[in-house]
C-alpha positions in Angstrom: 3.9 -3.4 -11.5 1.8 -4.3 -8.6 2.8 -7.4 -6.7 0.2 -9.0 -4.4 1.1 -11.6 -1.8 -1.6 -13.2 0.3 -0.3 -14.8 3.5 -3.8 -15.3 4.9 -6.4 -18.0 4.5 -8.9 -15.4 3.2 -9.7 -15.1 -0.5 -8.5 -11.7 -1.8 -10.0 -10.1 -4.8 -6.7 -9.3 -6.6 -8.3 -7.5 -9.5 -10.0 -5.1 -7.1 -6.7 -4.5 -5.2 -4.9 -3.8 -8.4 -7.6 -1.4 -9.6 -7.5 0.5 -6.3 -3.7 0.7 -6.3 -3.6 1.8 -10.0 -6.0 4.6 -9.1 -3.9 5.7 -6.2 -0.8 5.8 -8.3 -2.6 7.8 -11.0 -3.8 10.4 -8.4 -0.4 10.6 -6.7 1.5 11.1 -9.9 -1.0 13.7 -11.1 -0.8 15.5 -7.7 3.0 15.5 -7.8 3.0 17.0 -11.3 0.7 19.7 -10.4 2.2 20.6 -7.0 5.9 20.7 -7.3 8.2 21.0 -10.3 11.2 20.0 -8.1 9.7 16.5 -8.0 10.7 15.8 -11.6 11.7 12.1 -10.8 8.1 11.4 -9.6 6.7 13.3 -12.6 8.6 11.0 -14.9 7.0 7.9 -13.4 3.8 6.5 -14.5 1.7 3.5 -13.7 3.5 1.3 -16.2 6.9 1.6 -14.6 6.0 2.1 -10.9 6.4 -0.9 -8.6 4.8 -1.6 -5.2 4.2 -4.7 -3.1 1.0 -5.3 -1.3 1.1 -8.0 1.3 -2.0 -9.3 3.0 -1.3 -10.7 6.5 -3.1 -11.9 9.6 -3.6 -10.0 12.9 -0.7 -11.7 14.6 1.8 -10.7 11.8 0.6 -7.1 11.5 0.9 -6.7 15.2 4.5 -8.0 15.1 5.4 -5.6 12.3 3.7 -2.7 14.0 5.6 -3.4 17.3 8.9 -3.8 15.5 8.8 -0.7 13.3 6.4 1.7 15.2 6.9 0.4 18.7 3.1 0.0 19.0 2.0 -3.4 20.3 -1.5 -3.4 18.6 -3.2 -4.8 15.6 -3.8 -2.2 12.9 -5.4 -2.3 9.4 -2.6 -1.0 7.2 1.1 -0.3 7.5 3.1 1.2 4.6 6.8 1.5 4.1 8.1 3.8 1.4 11.5 2.8 0.2 12.6 5.4 -2.3 14.4 7.7 0.1 16.0 4.8 2.0 17.3 2.6 -0.7 18.5 4.9 -3.4 17.4 8.2 -5.0 14.0 8.2 -6.5 15.3 9.1 -10.0 17.2 5.8 -10.1 14.4 3.5 -9.3 10.7 2.8 -9.6 10.1 0.8 -6.4 7.8 2.7 -4.1 7.7 0.3 -1.2 5.4 -2.1 0.6 1.9 -2.0 2.0 0.9 -4.6 4.6 -2.8 -5.0 5.0 -4.6 -7.0 7.7 -7.6 -8.3 5.8 -9.4 -9.5 8.9 -9.1 -6.0 10.3 -10.5 -4.6 7.1 -13.5 -7.0 7.3 -14.1 -6.0 11.0 -13.9 -2.3 10.2 -16.3 -2.6 7.3 -18.9 -4.0 9.7 -18.2 -1.3 12.3 -18.4 1.5 9.8 -21.4 -0.1 8.0 -19.6 -0.2 4.6 -18.4 -3.0 2.4 -14.9 -4.6 2.3 -14.2 -3.0 -1.1 -14.8 0.5 0.2 -12.8 -0.2 3.3 -9.9 -1.3 1.2 
């Protein structure tokens, strides 16, 4: 399950975000299956039972999170926190973690790199 939380004033295309996340899960699971047999817990996961939270935040919030957890006092586009090794063994759970996205930063980077927001996401 993909949970999306929008803590910004910007309108987020949740269908697009879910589609991108599902494709990432699909590729990650396929890669894990082909690379290492010792990762059997990952190999048993699929898109139906994997869980992740995606939180869209503003520049101030992502800067606070970045400073707190990475000791970097700057705005960034994306921060991710994988939880399976921290919380409990991967075989016992399906929650992959959280991804914080600064949507304003994504918009700015799309302009800088002369691409669109969908591609930058």
